[in-house]
N, CA, C and O of each residue as an XYZ file, in Angstrom:
172
protein
N       8.717    -15.670    -58.442
C       7.385    -16.031    -57.948
C       6.345    -15.858    -59.068
O       5.501    -16.727    -59.290
N       6.428    -14.724    -59.761
C       5.475    -14.439    -60.837
C       5.631    -15.450    -61.971
O       4.646    -15.910    -62.547
N       6.881    -15.787    -62.281
C       7.154    -16.736    -63.360
C       6.536    -18.103    -63.044
O       5.972    -18.753    -63.924
N       6.645    -18.525    -61.807
C       6.072    -19.809    -61.373
C       4.556    -19.763    -61.510
O       3.938    -20.724    -61.969
N       3.959    -18.643    -61.112
C       2.506    -18.479    -61.187
C       2.027    -18.552    -62.634
O       1.035    -19.217    -62.933
N       2.729    -17.871    -63.522
C       2.385    -17.873    -64.956
C       2.534    -19.294    -65.509
O       1.694    -19.755    -66.282
N       3.603    -19.979    -65.108
C       3.858    -21.346    -65.553
C       2.715    -22.272    -65.141
O       2.228    -23.066    -65.945
N       2.292    -22.162    -63.877
C       1.191    -22.985    -63.352
C      -0.101    -22.656    -64.094
O      -0.845    -23.552    -64.492
N      -0.359    -21.370    -64.273
C      -1.575    -20.926    -64.952
C      -1.617    -21.465    -66.383
O      -2.651    -21.955    -66.838
N      -0.501    -21.373    -67.077
C      -0.403    -21.850    -68.457
C      -0.633    -23.364    -68.513
O      -1.372    -23.856    -69.365
N       0.002    -24.090    -67.604
C      -0.137    -25.546    -67.583
C      -1.544    -25.966    -67.202
O      -2.043    -26.983    -67.683
N      -2.193    -25.185    -66.335
C      -3.565    -25.493    -65.942
C      -4.475    -25.371    -67.156
O      -5.338    -26.218    -67.383
N      -4.276    -24.312    -67.935
C      -5.068    -24.101    -69.144
C      -4.847    -25.286    -70.102
O      -5.790    -25.786    -70.716
N      -3.593    -25.717    -70.213
C      -3.229    -26.843    -71.078
C      -3.903    -28.121    -70.571
O      -4.432    -28.903    -71.361
N      -3.881    -28.328    -69.256
C      -4.498    -29.493    -68.637
C      -5.998    -29.518    -68.917
O      -6.562    -30.571    -69.214
N      -6.637    -28.359    -68.823
C      -8.077    -28.254    -69.080
C      -8.372    -28.654    -70.522
O      -9.333    -29.377    -70.786
N      -7.537    -28.176    -71.465
C      -7.708    -28.529    -72.878
C      -7.554    -30.038    -73.077
O      -8.334    -30.662    -73.796
N      -6.544    -30.611    -72.434
C      -6.280    -32.052    -72.550
C      -7.455    -32.836    -71.972
O      -7.866    -33.849    -72.538
N      -7.996    -32.367    -70.845
C      -9.137    -33.035    -70.209
C     -10.356    -32.994    -71.115
O     -11.075    -33.984    -71.241
N     -10.587    -31.849    -71.747
C     -11.716    -31.712    -72.682
C     -11.548    -32.712    -73.822
O     -12.494    -33.397    -74.211
N     -10.328    -32.784    -74.348
C     -10.034    -33.694    -75.450
C     -10.219    -35.148    -74.999
O     -10.757    -35.973    -75.737
N      -9.772    -35.444    -73.795
C      -9.893    -36.797    -73.249
C     -11.362    -37.178    -73.099
O     -11.743    -38.317    -73.371
N     -12.196    -36.214    -72.659
C     -13.632    -36.462    -72.516
C     -14.256    -36.771    -73.867
O     -15.076    -37.682    -73.981
N     -13.874    -36.016    -74.891
C     -14.388    -36.236    -76.243
C     -13.987    -37.629    -76.721
O     -14.802    -38.354    -77.292
N     -12.737    -37.996    -76.487
C     -12.237    -39.318    -76.891
C     -13.023    -40.418    -76.197
O     -13.376    -41.422    -76.816
N     -13.295    -40.230    -74.914
C     -14.022    -41.227    -74.136
C     -15.449    -41.373    -74.670
O     -15.959    -42.484    -74.815
N     -16.086    -40.229    -74.960
C     -17.449    -40.250    -75.499
C     -17.487    -40.977    -76.838
O     -18.377    -41.788    -77.092
N     -16.509    -40.676    -77.692
C     -16.435    -41.330    -79.001
C     -16.230    -42.825    -78.836
O     -16.860    -43.629    -79.523
N     -15.341    -43.192    -77.915
C     -15.045    -44.601    -77.670
C     -16.307    -45.330    -77.208
O     -16.606    -46.428    -77.678
N     -17.047    -44.708    -76.282
C     -18.284    -45.311    -75.778
C     -19.304    -45.447    -76.903
O     -19.993    -46.461    -77.018
N     -19.385    -44.402    -77.733
C     -20.327    -44.396    -78.850
C     -20.031    -45.549    -79.813
O     -20.935    -46.290    -80.201
N     -18.767    -45.694    -80.192
C     -18.378    -46.755    -81.121
C     -18.527    -48.133    -80.487
O     -18.856    -49.105    -81.167
N     -18.285    -48.213    -79.190
C     -18.430    -49.489    -78.484
C     -19.885    -49.927    -78.506
O     -20.186    -51.090    -78.776
N     -20.799    -48.980    -78.217
C     -22.233    -49.288    -78.244
C     -22.668    -49.719    -79.643
O     -23.432    -50.671    -79.805
N     -22.169    -49.002    -80.650
C     -22.497    -49.299    -82.042
C     -22.036    -50.715    -82.386
O     -22.763    -51.485    -83.014
N     -20.817    -51.041    -81.963
C     -20.230    -52.349    -82.229
C     -21.035    -53.450    -81.539
O     -21.289    -54.500    -82.129
N     -21.437    -53.206    -80.281
C     -22.223    -54.189    -79.521
C     -23.568    -54.416    -80.207
O     -24.025    -55.554    -80.318
N     -24.202    -53.338    -80.666
C     -25.492    -53.462    -81.377
C     -25.330    -54.308    -82.634
O     -26.160    -55.172    -82.917
N     -24.262    -54.060    -83.385
C     -24.016    -54.799    -84.636
C     -23.787    -56.283    -84.360
O     -24.302    -57.140    -85.079
N     -23.012    -56.584    -83.317
C     -22.701    -57.977    -83.014
C     -23.939    -58.707    -82.492
O     -24.064    -59.915    -82.694
N     -24.856    -58.003    -81.824
C     -26.088    -58.628    -81.326
C     -26.986    -59.038    -82.484
O     -27.645    -60.076    -82.416
N     -27.022    -58.241    -83.544
C     -27.859    -58.531    -84.706
C     -27.402    -59.800    -85.423
O     -28.214    -60.554    -85.960
N     -26.081    -60.020    -85.421
C     -25.520    -61.167    -86.152
C     -25.880    -62.486    -85.456
O     -25.495    -63.557    -85.926
């Protein structure tokens, strides 16, 4: 029972890290997309 709890806790921490990373990636993607749209509008 304890081993399962530790496993879940560890994976939850890992999931949180992955989610944080995914959010950063999404923000970067949006940022570059906006930059690209601005550049193409000027042309």
